[in-house]
VOBAPA-717618 format. One record per residue: residue in one letter; x, y, z of N, C-alpha, C in turn. Coordinates in steps of 0.001 Angstrom, whole numbers, padded with zeros to 6 digits, always signed. Each point is the difference from the previous one (the first is absolute). Example, Ala and Ser with C-alpha at 12.3 -4.5 7.8 and 13.67 -1.06 7.14 Angstrom:
BEGIN
A+013190-005690+007800-000890+001190+000000+000900+001200+000000 S-000350+001050-000720+000820+001190+000060-000770+001090+000730 
END
This chain:
BEGIN
M+007363+026993+019143+000854-000587-001017+001170-000727+000739 L+000357-001152-000525+001121-000745+000649+001269+000744-000143 M+000810+000067+001074+001388+000454-000153+000811-001084-000531 T+001232+000337-000451+000829-000983-000682+000413-001180+000870 A+000164+000235+001313+000361-001055+000918-001127-001039+000081 D-001238+000569+000109-001203-000951+000102-000144-000728-001323 L+000297+000634-001182-000133-000655-001233+000974-001135-000112 R+001271+000192+000469+001016-001077-000007-000505-001186+000826 K-000666+000307+001159-000442-001120+000868-001107-000835-000640 T-000963+000726-000708-001123-000723-000625+000394-000749-001185 N+001052+000499-000703+000430-000691-001265+001512+000146-000043 P+000769-000944+000552+001516+000135+000019+000652-000058-001348 N-000767-000476-001047+000556-000132-001372-000048+001311-000721 V-000658+001020+000580-000094+001287-000664+001170+000862+000264 T+000499+000661-001044+001087+000942+000175-000560+001330+000276 V+000329+000614+001136-000526+001323+000371+001116+000963+000344 E+000147+001097-000705+000959+001018+000400-000850+001099+000777 D+000424+000212+001217-000699+000964+000819+000124+001437-000598 P-001088+000622-000484+000051+001283-000586+000353+001142+000928 L-000045-000296+001316+000349+001056+001013+001535+000041+000195 E+000734-001044-000435+001429-000018+000112+000723+000762-001122 Y+001171+000432+000229+000793+000665-001030+000483-001012-001012 D+000163+000425-001243+000509-000887-001015+001405-000537+000376 R+000244-001270-000426+001255-000591+000290+000775-000311-001244 P+001264-000108+000013+000785-000280-001185-000344-001326-000660 E-000448-000999+000852-000270-001286-000617-001448-000069-000560 D-000779+001058+000137-001380+000000-000560-000006-000113-001517 S-000969-000751-000499-000125-000176-001437-000280+001300-000676 V+000622+000229-001153-000285+001239-000794-000761-000387-001224 L-001168+000541-000255-000857-000341-001141-000033+001210-000876 M+000274-000171-001310-000143+001060-000998-001349-000217-000707 I-000938+000824+000375-001342-000089-000584-000484+001324-000507 S-000952-000007-000996-000581+001215-000484-001005+000556+001017 R-000355+001276-000098-001007+000611+000903-001343-000609-000314 R-000231-000437-001288-001294-000701-000349-000084-001319+000743 A+001073-000723+000054+000019-001300+000774-000205+000233+001430 L+000575+001055+000617-000238+000352+001402-001441+000283+000249 C-000678+000702-000969-001432+000341+000078-000841-001245+000039 R+000422-001074-000819-000755-001232+000096-000046-000564+001349 V+001177-000084+000606-000008-000532+001379-000820+000761+000927 A+000094+001318+000009-000864+000844+000844-001452-000196-000274 Y-000398-000135-001277-001361-000192-000289-000540-001357+000545 V+000822-001070-000125-000472-001290+000488-000113+000023+001535 A+000947+000696+000659-000053+000101+001454-001282+000692+000470 A-000299+001093-000715-001207+000762+000318-001250-000756-000221 E-000061-000782-001123-001146-000803-000386-000181-001140+000966 T+001165-000576+000461-000095-001049+000943-000586+000493+001358 A+000536+001110+000482-000549+000498+001286-001496+000387-000110 S-000396+000589-001174-001374+000420-000158-000959-001192-000034 R+000421-001067-000737-000818-001209-000018-000141-000657+001354 F+001100-000141+000737-000037-000674+001294-000909+000750+000949 E+000025+001354-000058-000901+000763+000854-001413-000119-000416 R-000245+000066-001344-001297-000056-000497-000735-001385+000229 E+000769-001065-000057-000498-001354+000126+000180-000519+001406 G+000587+000703+000898+000235-000483+001361+000863-001112+000103 I+001054-000074-000949+001063-001083+000026+001000+000255+001046 E+000095-000907+000969+000913+000171+001171+001396-000433-000349 V+000552+000577-000994+001395-000251-000425+000697+001334-000093 D+001199+000172+000469+000665+001203-000115+000468+000243-001473 P-000396+001076-000606+000357+000273-001404+001516-000125-000266 M+000821+000490+000933+001476-000092-000193+000421-001396+000014 A-000593-000826+000865+000308-001426+000003-000293-000671-001387 W-001136+000411-000564-000360-000536-001276+001054+000400-001041 M+000457+001272+000046+000908+000529-000965+001340-000643+000044 L+000427-000558+001203+001252-000543+000191+000101-001523-000001 T-001116-000647-000104-000013-001475+000019+000029-000584-001399 P+000867-001018-000223+000053-000636-001328-001368-000515-000445 R-000366+000150-001260-001268-000394-000534+000165-000878-001152 E-000933-000994-000176-000062-000758-001227-000306+000885-001191 L-000873+001071+000241-000370+000949-001010+001214+000580-000702 F+001074+000232+000729+001189+000631-000480+001209-000991-000190 D-000385-001292-000239+001053-001045-000203+001002-000046+001184 G-000569+000180+001216+000819-000186+001203+000620+001269+000481 A-000108+001087-000693+000502+001253+000500-001072+000740+000821 S+000373+001076+000677-000895+000794+000708-000556+001130-000873 A-001123+000570+000418-000522+001134-000789+000885+001141+000024 L+000768+000227+001045+000931+001114+000117+001066-000098-001113 D+000521-001218-000278+001022-000188-001033-000608-000160-001370 A-001203-000685-000090-000524-000376-001293-000777+001099-000723 C-000649+000825+000754-001009+000932-000598+000659+001245-000637 V+001364+000090-000047+000633+000967-000793-000228-000375-001490 A-000277-001252-000327-000211-000410-001337-001476+000143-000359 R-000271+000383-001221-001420+000235-000453-000801-001245+000094 T+000584-001196-000328-000767-001252+000027-000523-000255+001452 D+000883-000010+000954-000347-000293+001389-000854+001155+000638 F+000205+001161-000387-000866+001119+000420-001439-000250-000436 A-000214-000343-001269-001360-000277-000527-000605-001205+000732 R+000802-000992+000291-000508-001208+000750-000527+000425+001382 A+000766+000783+000673-000396+000440+001435-001251+000825-000092 I-000108+000943-000966-001165+000829-000102-001272-000844-000271 L+000134-000984-000861-001158-000912-000298-000312-000727+001206 L+000970-000549+000706-000291-000862+001191-000861+000828+001034 H+000440+001238+000278-000717+000841+000953-001272+000534-000496 G+000044+000450-001277-001177+000616-000571-001191-000940-000107 L+000301-001290-000257-001038-001029-000104-000183-000774+001233 S+000705+000348+001086-000151-000668+001308+000143-001504-000125 L+001183-000438-000529+000249-001421-000333+000786-000665+001028 G+000014+000437+001253+000834-000645+001073+001270+000772+000148 L+000952-000603+000727+001242+000565+000252+001075-000485-000913 D-000226-001054-000714+001025-000554-000945-000748-000763-001131 A+000622-000209-001069-000656-000720-001105+001054-000475-001035 S-000375-000934-000833+000852-000442-001093+000201+001209-001014 P+001217+000283-000426+000212+001039-000985-000719-000253-001310 D-000139-001267-000388-000658-000347-001252-001510+000359+000084 A-000598-000295+001200-001424+000333+000172-000237+001465-000008 I+000877+000828+000560-000164+001420-000023+000214+000585-001399 D+001027-000568-000656+000312+000454-001408-001220-000160-000852 A-000639-001186+000130-001168-000336-000854-001120+000993+000213 L-000165+000476+001206-001060+001047+000337+000407+001309-000569 G+001259+000289-000051+000460+001346-000512-000012+000093-001487 G+000066-001110-000783-000158+000074-001428+001381+000218-000659 E+001072+000086+000727+001345+000055-000528+000895-001055+000641 D+000713-000708-000785+000826-001040+000637+001393+000580+000419 D+000703-000735+000815+001217+000432+000587+001022+000314-000993 D+000079-000784-001138+000979+000194-001013-000224+001316-000634 D-001170+000398-000240-000337+001290-000640+000546+001091+000892 F-000288-000041+001294+000501+001017+000905+001498+000082+000004 D+000680-001158+000158+001489+000046+000013+000620+000464-001267 A-000571-000427-001146+000503+000444-001260-000030+001499-000195 E-001143+000618+000528-000136+001428-000134+000946+000667+000938 A+000245-000508+001248+000977+000493+000901+001384+000015-000627 D+000368-001115-000642+001358-000142-000585+000138+001091-001143 S-001116+000157-000810+000053+000957-001074+000135+001338+000495 D-000737+000387+001119+000064+001328+000521+001385+000324+000486 L+000710-000959+000634+001339+000249+000548+001011+000207-001159 E-000117-000740-001068+000947+000051-001071-000106+001374-000703 G-001164+000593-000048-000102+001215-000754-000157+001234+000893 A+000355-000171+001306-000182+001148+000902+001117+001022-000190 D-000375+001303+000268+000956+001036+000063+000542+000190+001415 D+001076+000730+000144+000557+000181+001343-000974+000622+000918 D-000835+000948-000478-000892+000744+000901-001138-000786+000443 D-000209-001206-000558-001177-000850+000332+000144-000537+001406 F+001135-000005+000568+000196-000657+001334+000525+001073+001008 L-000562-000157+001251+000409+000861+000990+000674-000842+001106 V+001293+000151+000129+000801-000902+000859+000746+000882+001004 G+000144-000568+001265+000621+000767+001054+001438+000290-000351 G+000522+001110+000509+001426+000387-000236+000199+000667-001300 G-000979+000286-000774+000212+000736-001207+000344-000834-001174 Y+000096-001323+000111+000335-000873-001076-001260-000336-000775 A-000065+000317-001251-001281-000049-000716-000061-000931-001180 D+001076-000817-000236-000139-000858-001173+000055-001494+000329 A-000390-000376+001194-000035-001382+000412-001409-000550-000267 P-000123-001233-000599-001364-000553-000189-000696-000213+001360 A-001352+000073-000022-000795-000204+001181-000004-001481+000344 F-000239-000267+001282-000161-001383+000436-001455-000344-000312 S-000256-000842-000962-001355-000170-000517-000352-001463-000091 A-000771-000403-001010-000372-001414-000236+001306-000873-000181 L+001130+000678-000225+001246-000740-000199+000468-000656+001293 H-000633+000314+001130+000510-000538+001263-000090-001542+000067 R-000696-000596-000900-000149-001452+000014+001207-000708-000828 H+000731+000761-000679+001072-000578-000848+001030-000674+000893 E+000628-001022-000563+001095-000733+000684+001154+000941+000213 P+000731-000093+001054+001175+000837+000238+001109-000188-001064 R+000584+001090-000430+001125-000107-000921+001196+000760+000540 L+001118-000195-000467+001236+000656+000448+000110+001385-000694 F+000194+001024+000799+000201+001347-000529+001369+000525+000627 S+000615+000883-000694+001295+000588+000515-000050+001529-000259 A+000801+000709+000875+000140+001448-000200+001398+000365+000292 T+000520+000995-000785+001283+000624+000296-000248+001545+000238 V+000672+000505+000986-000116+001411+000394+001328+000658-000248 D+000028+001088-000724+001190+000739-000316-000286+001491+000209 V+000451+000491+001145-000252+001413+000383+001343+000731+000256 D+000149+001150-000661+001116+000802+000095-000403+001416+000332 R-000108+000326+001285-000384+001355+000344+000353+000288+001487 G-000009+001255+000318+000264+000373+001358+001385-000406+000551 G+000964-000095-000908+001380-000264+000482+000222-001501+000191 S-000867-000883-000489+000275-001383+000227-000582-000857-001163 I+000586-001150-000180-000508-000915-001011-000596-001163+000719 R-001219-000378-000413-000733-001057+000661-000371-001097-000988 H+000506-001222+000180-000357-001132-000852-000834-001032+000853 G-001071-000430-000534-000769-001020+000675-000502-001082-000882 F-000329-001173+000552-000561-001097-000773-000943-000794+000934 H-001135-000339-000599-000982-000843+000685-000648-000940-000964 A-000215-001231+000376-000692-001005-000752-000876-000794+000867 S-001206-000327-000362-000847-000841+000801-001211-000443-000856 M-000701-000979+000539-001239-000497-000651-001166+000949+000299 A-000779+000322-000975-001220+000832+000238-001063-000412-001101 R-001246+000364+000318-001101-000330-000895-000171+001069-001184 S+000593+001115+000174-000077+001023-001039+001088+000994+000181 I+000295+000762-001093+001007+000997+000053-000366+001084+000944 G-001264+000270+000183-000426+000996+001010+000320-000426+001461 E-000314-001234+000272+000365-000511+001336+001515+000018+000188 F+000723-000310-000985+001494+000022+000164+000556+001426+000179 R-000561+000959-000822+000455+001370+000218-000304+000539+001355 G-001151-000390+000583-000288+000411+001371+000947-000519+000919 R+000510-001243-000176+001064-000577+000847+001325+000772-000146 V+000379+000314-001226+001179+000746-000232-000033+001360+000700 A-001217+000659-000056-000160+001311+000654+000164-000177+001514 S-000472-001060+000548+000087-000173+001443+001444-000262+000454 I+000878-000537-000902+001347-000248+000275+000910+001196-000187 F-000132+000626-001139+000937+001099-000414-000650+001382+000174 G-001287+000079+000173-000720+001266+000094-000579+000455-001311 Y-001054+000751+000078-000682+000443-001251+000852+000911-000791 E+000891+000808+000542+000846+000839-000764+000990-000730-000896 A+000569-001171+000537+000846-000832-000805-000769-000741-001006 L-001326-000199+000176-000758-000833-000936-000027+000695-001411 Q+000043+001233-000019-000081+000731-001289+001292-000210-000842 D+001042-000477+000668+001242-000335-000725+000198-001526-000103 A-001008-000746+000337+000164-001438-000059-000533-000540-001306 V+000679-001028-000515-000420-000734-001185-000583-001383+000464 C-001296-000154-000169-000604-001212+000456-000430-000844-001162 S+000204-001330+000047-000392-000777-001097-000264-001385+000437 E-000689-000838-000797-000244-001400+000351+001313-000815-000355 G+000343-000886+000918+001204-000796-000215+001231+000665+000472 I+001107-000565-000335+001329+000623+000409+001012-000235-001090 N+000854+000987-000168+001056-000055-001030+001286+000050+000738 P+000645-001193+000230+001294-000068+000783+001135+000764-000634 S-000091+000323-001276+001115+000590-000734+000025+001517+000283 V-001023+000585+000580+000032+001444+000240+001102+000296+001051 R+000827+000990-000294+001167+000305+000789-000326+000262+001473 M-001057+000740+000229-000369+000296+001407-000391-001241+000797 V-000682-000952-000711-000365-001258+000635+001209-000805+000286 E+000934-000088-000941+001234-000713+000282+000821+000656+001178 G-000068+001314+000093+000811+000638+001112-000672-000130+001368 L-001250-000153+000034-000740-000029+001320-000466-001327+000474 V-000150-000978-000866-000542-001282+000370+001021-001123-000124 A+000138-000764+000971+000902-001154-000006-000435-001038-001044 P+000977-000663-000667-000310-000974-001099-001006-001094+000483 D+000159-000479+001226-000907-001087+000457-001422+000458+000186 L-000116+001351+000355-001340+000570+000154-000667+000214-001368 I+000779+000343-000982-000493+000170-001331-000487-001345-000573 E+000712-001083+000335-000439-001304-000441-001313-000340+000631 T-000196+000284+001253-001280-000266+000702-001162+000799-000637 L+000287+001293-000369-001015+000756-000619-000374-000507-001399 V+000986-000411-000779-000282-000492-001345-000777-001326+000192 A+000364-000850+000897-000771-001262+000235-001460+000314+000360 A-000162+001058+000823-001383+000371+000391-000838+000464-001165 E+000719+000804-000908-000688+000441-001182-000427-001133-000879 L+000857-001018-000172-000299-001088-000911-000967-000892+000540 G+000038-000230+001402-000830-001015+000584-001275+000560+000711 R-000060+001360+000125-001113+000592+000754-000196-000709+001259 V+001035-000014+000854+000006-000842+001217-000639+000638+001215 G-000749+001012-000146-000692+000572+001185+000358+001476+000198 R-000663+000562+001032+000125+001413+000241+001116+000352+001041 G+000661-001044+000590+000930+000272+001033+001373+000475-000504 V+000300-000008-001250+001292+000327-000524+000121+001533-000089 A+001008+000547+000614+000215+001466-000005+001444+000336+000289 V+000561+000928-000758+001384+000462+000247-000026+001530-000108 T+000641+000646+000977+000233+001434-000027+001409+000383+000259 A+000481+000938-000766+001437+000485+000225+000037+001462-000305 E+000849+000693+000726+000126+001478-000169+001366+000493+000262 R+000489+001020-000816+001297+000511+000193-000099+001572-000172 V+000529+000711+001025-000035+001490-000082+001404+000482+000100 V+000357+000826-000944+001386+000595-000063-000141+001432+000196 E+000614+000556+001100-000011+001411+000320+001131+000708-000772 L-000294+001060-000727+000905+000704-000811+000610+001170+000744 D+001206+000387-000252+000602+001170+000628-000671+001231-000566 A-000208+000990+000938-000648+001277-000439+000965+000778-000869 
END
C-alpha cells in the first residue's frame, strides 16, 4: 500500500492527512453519524477486495482519496458518508464498471435517481432524534454530514455563554459552512466540546444580540451581514472570546 508521502508524489492534488501522525489543531473536524462512518469503511473494503480480485494495480487508498466525476469532483473518503454516493461506489465496484463513471449513468443502473436519495436524506435529518447520531466528545444532537455536503455555503453564527468553575466565558464565532453540522464541528474545534453544549448555533447573524455587540467590532458585523446577504464565499470568519475570572 502506498504511504502518504508516495501518494502525494503520484497525485499532488490529493489532500492526504498522515494517519500515523498525531491530530493537529488545524485538522478539519467532521460531525458524522456512525452509520455514515460505516458507509466509508464499507466502500474502502469493497474497493480493496475488488482491486485484489481483478488484479487492478491501483492502490485502494489512492482511489479513496482521489477526486472522482462519480462524486461530482469529491473523493470517496468525503463523499461516501452520503447514502447517494455510497450506493454509486458500491454499484461501480460491484459491476466492475472501471475506476470512475458519470453519476447519471450509475444512477440509471441503480433504479433510484439522485434527487430521491437526497430528499430522503434531508427528511431523515429533519426527523432524527438525538440518539440517532454518534458524535465525538459526547455531543449528540448535531446533524450528520450527509448528502447536504453539496449545498452552497451559508453564514452561520454561534454564541457561547458558560458560567461555571469560578469563571464566566463568553464566545462568538461566525463563518460560512455547508450545513449546521459542519459549522458545529468548527465551533467545537474552537471552543471545545464542553463549551458546545452551552452554545447557541443558528443560520445567519443577529447583530442586536447583546453578546454579539459586546464581542464583535461594528465593522466586522457589517462584513458578516454583507456575507450573509451576498453569500460571498467560505472565507469569511470571525471569532471572539472573553473570560472573566470571579473571586472565590
